[in-house]
Every structure is written in structure tokens, then in C-alpha cells.
N, C-alpha and C positions, 0 to 999 in steps of 0.2 A: 948286313943281313944275318939273322940268327938261324942256325940249323935246327931241325926238329921243332920248329915253331910255326904256328898259324894263329889266326884271329877270327873271331866272330864279331860282326858289327850289328848292333841292334839296340833294343830296349830290354834292359836287364832288371830283374826283380829278385831280391833275396832279403833275408832277415838277420842282420848281424846282431840285433837285439830282440829279445823275446817280445812279440807283439808289435814290432815296428817294421813296416816294409821300407826297404831302401830301393828307390827307382833311379836308374841311371841310363843315359844314352851314350854310346861310345863303342869302344873296342875292348873285348876280353881276349887276352893273349894266352895261348897254351904253349908251354915249352916242356918237353919230356914228360908229358902226361899230367902236369900240374898247372895251376893258374900262375902265370908269370906276372900278371898285373892287369889293372883296368885303366884305360886311358881315354880321354876326350879325343885326342888325336894320337896317332901312332908315333912313338919316338923314333929317332934316327936308327937306334940299335935294332929296330924291327922293320925297317924299311925293306920292301921287297918280299915280305912273307905273304903267303896265301891268305886272302881275306874273303870270308863268306858273309854276304849281306843277308841278314835274316828279315829284312823289310820291316813291316809293322807287326810281326809276330811277337808274342811274349817269349822272352828267353829266361828260363828259371833254372835253379839247381835241380839236378836229378833227385827224385824222391826215394826215400828208404822205407820199405815195408818191413816192419820188425816182427811180423808174425803171420804166417800163412801155411796151409797144408796143401802141397801140390797134388797129392794123391786123391784129394777130395774134389778137385776141380771138375771132374766128370759129372758130378751131380749138383754143381753150384746152381743156386736158384730154385732148388726143390727141397722138400723135406723140412720146411720151416714151421711145421705145426707141432713140434715136440720140444720139451725142455732138454737140457744138455745130456743128462745121463741116458734117457730113453733114445735120444737122437743118436748117440754113440752106438748103442746096442742094435738099433734097427736099421741104420743107414751107414754109419761110418765104418764099423768093423767089417761088415760084409764087402764093402767096396775096397777098402785098403787091403783086405786079404787077397784080392785078385791080382795084386802086384807081384805075387810069387811067380806069375807067368811072365817071362822076359818079353814076349811079344806084346802082351798087354801093357806092360810098363813102358816099353819103347814108344808105342803108338800114342798112349795117353799123355806121356810126358812131352812128346813133340807138340801136341795141341796146347798144353799148358805153357810151354816155353814160347811158342809162337805168340800166344795172346799176351803174355806178360811183356814180351818185347815191345808190343805196340801200346803200352801204357807209359805213364810218366815215371814209372819205377825204374831206377838204375841199379839199385842194390836191395837185397831182401834176405831175411832170415827165414828159412823154409824147413818144415817138417816133411819127411818122406814117409817110409814105412819101416817095418822091422827087417825088410829084405835087403841084404847087402848089395847084391848085384843090381837090383832095381834102383837103389839109391845112387850107386856109381853111374848108372845110366842117366839119371837126372842131372848129376853133376857134370857129366860129359856134355850133355845138351846145352846146359846153361853156359858152360865154358865156351863151347863152339859159338854160341850166340853173342858172346862178349859181355854177358851180364856179370855184375858183381854179386856174390852171394855167400852166405853160410848155409850149408845143407846138413841136416841131421838124419842119420838112421835111427829110427825109434827104438827105445828100450821098453820092453813089456814082458813081465813074467808072472803076473797074477791078474785076476778079475778081468779076463778077456777070453774070447772063445778059444777052444783048443786049436782050431785051424789058424788062429792068428795070435800065436804066443811063442816066446822063446823058451818057455817051460821051466828052465832053471837058471839061476844066476851064472852058473858055470858056462852053460851054452851061450847065454847072452853076452858074457864077457868075451868069450872066444870069438864070436862072430863080430862083435864091435871092434875088437882088436884087429881082426882081419881087415875090416873096413878101413880103419885108421891107417893101417900099413899100406893098403892099396891106394889111399889118398896121397900118402907121401910119395909113392912111386909114380903116380899118375902126373903129379905136378900140374893140376888144373889151373889155367889162367883165371885169376880173380875169383875162384870158387874154392871154398875152404870147408873143412868139417867142423861141426858143432855137436857136442854130445846132447842127446835129446831123450831123457826119460819122459815119457808122455805126460804123466802127472803121478803124484804119489800113490793114488789108488791102483795104478797099473804096475808098480815097481816095488818089490820087496826090499826091506832094509838091507838084506845081504847083497842084493844086486846093486842098490844105490851106493853102497860102500865101495863096490868094485868100480862103478862109474866114476866116483870121486877119485879113486886112485888112477884111473885112465886119464882123467882130466889133468892131474898133476904130472903124470909121466909124459904125455904127448903135448902138454901145454896148449890145450884147446879150450874154447869157451863152452858154455852150456846154455840151453834154453828149455823152458817148460811152462807150466800153467800155475797160477796162484790165485786162490780165493775168488773164483769166478762165479760159483753157484752155492747157495746156502746148503743144499743137500750134499754137495761135494765136500764142503767144509766139515759137516757133521760126520761124513764117512771117513775123512782123514782123521778126525779125533778118535773114532772107534778103532781104526787100523793102527794108529800110533799113539796110544794113551800115555806114553812116557814123554811126549813132547808138549811144549807150552803152546805152540801155534803151528800153523801150516808151514810157514817159512822155515821153521826149525827142522822139519823133515828133510829139507835139502841142506841147510847150513851145517848140520852136524856131520855131514860127509864132505864138507869143503866145496859145496855146489851152490853158493849163494853170494856171489860178488867177491870183492877183495882180489885175491890172486886168480880167481876163476871168473873171468868176465861173464856176466849172466844177463839173460833176457827173461823176464817173467811176464807172461801175457795176462791181461785183464786186471787183476788187483782191485776188484770192486769192493770187497768187504774186509779189507785188511785192518786189523786192530792196530793200536798205537805202536805196540812193540814190533809188529811186522814193518810198519812204516819206518821206524827207527833203523831196523836192520837193513832195509832197502837203501835208505839214504846213506848210512855209514858205509855200506858195502859198494856203493855205486852201481846197484842193480838197475838195469834198464827196464822200464815199464812199457809194455806194448799195449797201448790203448786201442781197443777194437770195438768201436761203437756200433758198427753195423751188425757184427756178430752178437753183441750183448743184447741188442734189440730182438734179433731173430730167434735166438734160443732162450729168450725170456730170462736173462741172467740178472740184469740190473744196470745201474748207471755208475760208472767209476768216477771218483772225485778228481778227474783229470785236471781241471783248472787249478785246484789246490796243489796237486803234485807239481804242475808246471811252475806256478808262481812261487812255490817254496823251495825251488832249486833241485828237485829230483830229476834224474835222467829219465826222459819220457819221449816216446815217439808214437807213431800210428801203426796199426796193423790192419790189414784187410781181413785176416782170419778166414779166408776162403777155406771150406765152404759154409762155416757158420755165418760168415759174412757173405753177401751175395754178389760181390763185385771185386775185381782186382784194381779198380780205378781209385787211386788214393785221393783224387779230387772229390769223388763222391763220399769217401770216408771223412774227409775234412768237413763237408757239409753236415754229415751225421754227427760228428763230434760236437759241432756248435749247437745243433738242434737238441741233442740229448742233454747237453750241459744247461740249456735253458730249462728243460724239464726238471733237472736236478735242483736248480736254483729256485724254481717255483714251488716244487712239491717236497723237496728233501732238506735242503740246506740253504737258507736265505742269505747266509754270510758269504757264500761262494758265488761271486758274480759269474755269469756265463762266459765261456770262451769266446773270443773274437775270431773272425776269419783269419786275421793276421797271425794269431797265436796258433791256430790249427795249421796254417801254412808253415810256420816255424817247426812244429812237430813233424810234419811230413818231410821236411828238408833237413834243416840244421839239427833239430832235436834227435831224430832217428839216425841221422848221418853220423852222429858222434860215436855210435857203436862201431862204425867201420873206420874210424880214424878222422882225419881232416877231410870231412865230406859234408857237403850241403851248403856251402857259402862260396861267393865269388871273391875270395881273399887270396893273396899270394901264398903259395905253398899248399893250398887245398887241392884235392884231386879234381881234375877237370871233368866233372860229371855234370852234363848240361843237357837240358831238354828244350827244344824249340816247339812252341805251342801255337798253332793256328786256330784262333778263336773267332774266325770270320763268321761262322754260322750264328754266333751269339750277338753280332753287332746289328745296330739299326741306325736311325737318323740321329739318335742321341749320342753325345760324346761321353765315354766312360774313362775314368782314371784307371791306371794299371791295377790298382787294388780292387776296383769294382770289376774289372775284367776277370781277375782271378776268382773273385766271388761268384761271378756268373758261370765260369767254368765248373765250379763246385756244385752250384745249384741246378744249372741247366744242362750240364753235360755238353756234348757236341764239339768238344775241343779235339782237334786232330794233332797228333804228335808227328811232326814233319821231319825232325832230325833228333838224334839221341847220341850222346857221347859218354863213354865211360873211360876214365884214365886217359882222356884225350883221343881215344879211338872212336871213330864214328861207327856205330853198330846198327843204325837205322837211317 
């Protein structure tokens, strides 16, 4: 018998190859927080370990949400009648500004964490606000819940309301440094800091330069937005006339892949040079189809990025996106890719549901390391999905069951493991 080991028995579905579902029945063994192996029958070396039978539920890798705004969750599902920049001014900044109040931050982040816990998401890259103490509160709550996450205190010193600004690069750097040092001291389990300049229009060059130096000094990754909206892109050109493209506004400060692991959300209108920079730098693309629909941004070439070997996963982008449920985001990713194929680029065949499932699990999981597959050495991030509400007299394949979870909803998450620890 092996110590620190247990197994799940059931029907397992993952995607070791892009676009190809792998379905197996048997035992998935966890030892010391990682997958020890998959077996048709348990070998003698694991005889006597605890085995949980998942019955006829679907057992899938935990999903990774590469882009969402926890502080916006309070108004999720509203304010969907404006384009991006007006939406920020009228709804986002006023709500995020309220997180200066510790009581507000604690109460609202408790609701967010509770609801995220009950989705198929096991790891997420999350934007907080400019407020250090509120961001630390979010990190504490996620850590207590057992979730895996990168959480970012926002950086903003221009083109934002006076009540919601860090005002100068010096002030912003000092507060960001305090936050990073507090993170080091806190030692949050599975929750880590990620530098988060909101987007180029919100951050002066002087502040962006300081953020780049902090990234190198503390060895932390970075997340932001790229080429989401045509008006935004024109704004960036006006603000940074000495750069060739939007990506360069980050890259010239060491904040675009390479030694600084990077997530860029959206990437809808990237020119060829930005595409080249993303691929060469290993920049992760967070494809956020529900948000892109809601704030009238456009349709990203996600199928092309995926099939040409870019790093790409899915993001809920709450509250631009209207749901934390990555199953629903998968369905939206497939749907908008069909529209892109029909009306924008007939050479780019639409995403399949298996490809969307890959992005939600293994694709996005790569940002967090060996995450998103049932392979030896991968983190034991597992979700047990009861899709009984979606069943009828017809027999569905596991792939069809996943598809119905995406399109019909109704799937209940009955168990959830992160690093081999059951958190739900």
C-alpha cells in the first residue's frame, strides 16, 4: 500500500491531443498531489488505498479560466448595452472604486469565491482592483477555498477617474511593491501574484517601465489586454505614437512573454507582427467569446491560433462575460467561430467542441504548469460532473455529454480536487 495516495474510479475524459477526446474507464491514482497513473485495474503497489467510485458521472480535468475580473462580479449579467470604453466609464470604474472599503471587498469577494468554487474551474488568472488590501483579501479567500489562482492588483495612473487612480508612477510602484512583499510574507497556498497593468491607455510609459522592473525583480508573470476593440487600438496609437503596434507598448518594458510569462486577453485584431511576437514569446491568449459578444468587440481568430500552435485558453472575462461557467464559454467559442467562418474568413474552419474543451482544460492549464490532463506527473486537478439532468432515453457518448453540458447547462459539480486536495 502506498502512503499519501488515493484513487477515483469512473469514466474519464481529457484531450492529450488538440481536438481529440480521450475516454477511458478505470482508476486514476493520485499520489502527493499529482497523477501517479491511470489503470484499468489497480496494481498491487496501490492495493488498499482509498477508492472513490464516481459512478456514471463524467470525470474531467479541472478547467483553467485565463481571464476574469473578480471585482466586477457584483454586476455580472447587467450593463450589456454599451461598447467597451463607455462600459468602463459608466459601470466598471464606479464599481471597482468601491473596493477601497475593506468591508465591501470582504463581502463581495466572499460571494465571488463561493460561486467560483461551484464551477468546473480549478485555476484562474484574476484581475482585482488598484487597492492592495482588498486584493490581499481576495487572495486570502481563494487560498482558504483551496483554489489555484494568479491574482493581480491593478496598475492605473492615467485616463481613469480621480477616485480610482494611483495618480503617479511613484505611488503606483510603491503600493505594488508593498503588495508583492505582502504576498511573499503571506505564503498563500496555490494563490500567487501576477502584475496587472489594466491596459496601455490606463498606464503611463513611466509606470509601465517600473512594472517591468518589478516583474524582473520579483520573478512574477504579467496579465493585461490586447487589441480587443478598434477604438481602443486607435487610442493606443495616439497615446504611444513611437510604437509600431499595441504589443510593443508592453514588450519594450519586458512585459510580453519570454522571461516574463504573459497572458493577453482577447487578441481580436492583432496584425501579423503582433501575432509573430506572441508566438515567439510564448504569450498566452485568453479567448473570451462571451465578453466579445456582449461588449460588441468582435470575433477573435481562435481556431487559427489554436491550430497554428499558439498558447491559447479560454477566459470568462466576467463581467464583460456574463457567466463564470466555462462550459458555457466553450459553447460560445464554437458558436462565434462559426460566425467568423461564415462572415469573416472562410479559410478558418470553425472550432469543434473537442477543441474548445482542450482550450478550457489542457490549453489554459499550460499557463499553470503541468495542469489539465490525466497524465503521470500532472497536477491532480479533477472535476466530477453529474450531468443527469441532461440525460434522456437516448444513449449519448461521453463527447456528446460534454457538448450537452456546454449547450444545455444543468451540470452539477459534485466533487472538485486541486493538487489532490478535495475542495468541494
